[in-house]
C-alpha positions in Angstrom: 66.0 -19.2 -61.9 63.3 -19.8 -59.6 59.6 -18.9 -60.8 57.1 -17.5 -58.6 53.6 -16.9 -59.2 51.9 -13.6 -57.7 48.0 -13.9 -57.1 46.4 -10.7 -56.1 43.3 -9.0 -57.5 44.9 -5.4 -56.7 47.2 -4.3 -59.8 49.2 -2.0 -57.6 50.1 -5.3 -55.4 50.9 -7.4 -58.4 52.9 -4.8 -59.9 55.1 -3.9 -56.7 56.0 -7.5 -55.9 56.9 -8.2 -59.6 59.4 -5.4 -59.4 60.9 -6.5 -56.3 61.2 -10.2 -57.1 62.3 -9.6 -60.7 65.0 -7.4 -59.4 66.0 -10.4 -57.1 66.3 -12.6 -60.2 63.1 -14.6 -60.3 60.8 -15.3 -63.0 57.5 -13.8 -62.3 54.1 -14.7 -63.5 51.0 -12.7 -62.4 47.3 -13.5 -61.9 44.4 -11.4 -60.9 42.2 -14.4 -60.0 42.0 -17.9 -59.3 41.4 -19.4 -62.7 44.2 -17.3 -64.1 46.5 -18.7 -61.2 45.5 -22.4 -61.6 46.0 -22.0 -65.6 49.5 -20.7 -65.0 50.4 -23.2 -62.6 49.3 -26.0 -64.6 51.1 -24.8 -67.7 54.5 -23.6 -66.1 56.8 -25.0 -63.5 56.2 -22.7 -60.4 58.7 -22.8 -57.5 56.4 -20.8 -55.2 53.0 -18.9 -55.1 52.4 -15.7 -53.1 48.5 -15.7 -52.6 46.1 -13.2 -51.6 43.5 -14.6 -49.4 40.5 -12.4 -50.5 40.0 -12.5 -54.2 36.7 -12.0 -56.0 35.3 -15.4 -57.3 37.4 -18.2 -56.2 38.8 -17.2 -52.9 42.6 -17.9 -51.7 41.6 -20.9 -49.3 39.9 -22.6 -52.5 43.0 -21.9 -54.5 45.3 -23.0 -52.0 43.4 -26.3 -51.5 43.5 -27.0 -55.3 47.2 -26.2 -55.5 48.0 -28.4 -52.6 46.1 -31.2 -53.9 47.6 -31.0 -57.3 51.2 -30.1 -56.1 51.6 -31.0 -52.4 55.3 -29.8 -52.1 54.7 -26.3 -53.5 55.4 -23.6 -51.3 52.3 -21.3 -51.1 52.6 -17.9 -49.0 49.4 -16.3 -48.1 48.5 -12.6 -48.0 45.6 -11.3 -46.0 44.6 -7.6 -45.6 42.1 -8.9 -42.7 43.2 -10.0 -39.4 41.0 -13.1 -39.7 42.8 -15.6 -37.4 40.3 -18.4 -38.4 41.1 -18.1 -42.3 45.0 -17.6 -41.5 44.7 -20.9 -39.5 42.8 -22.6 -42.0 45.2 -21.8 -44.6 48.2 -23.0 -42.5 46.2 -26.3 -41.8 45.7 -26.6 -45.5 49.6 -26.4 -46.1 50.4 -22.7 -46.5 54.2 -22.1 -45.8 54.0 -18.7 -44.4 51.4 -15.7 -44.2 51.6 -12.1 -44.4 49.2 -9.2 -43.2 48.7 -6.3 -45.4 50.1 -3.7 -45.4 53.3 -5.6 -45.4 56.8 -4.8 -45.2 58.0 -5.5 -49.0 61.6 -6.3 -47.5 60.3 -8.6 -45.0 58.2 -10.5 -47.7 61.2 -10.5 -50.0 63.5 -11.8 -47.2 61.1 -14.5 -45.9 60.4 -15.9 -49.5 64.1 -15.9 -50.5 64.6 -17.8 -47.3 62.1 -20.2 -48.1 62.5 -20.7 -51.8 66.4 -20.8 -51.6 66.6 -23.9 -49.2 
């Protein structure tokens, strides 16, 4: 069973994504901030991370940087509610696998992550 970590400060988005990926047979861990996310990544085997770009405290770029330094082959998919092309480009340069712009089509997100993680 693949294990996905969802990192978003919005409870509704975490719960929606958890429901969708649980139905697809994933083990799902949730984090509302960077410290929680990094703690989970250190303690559990994670197959992929769905990471919000804008999180209070430690932002998505910092979390991505840390995850890619420690786990270079870990697929990290970024989510952003902002069409900030510079941040999207920066995250891709840092090794993000995919990015989604909110509001996203949940089925497109699910299909893209299934394709990425089932390779």
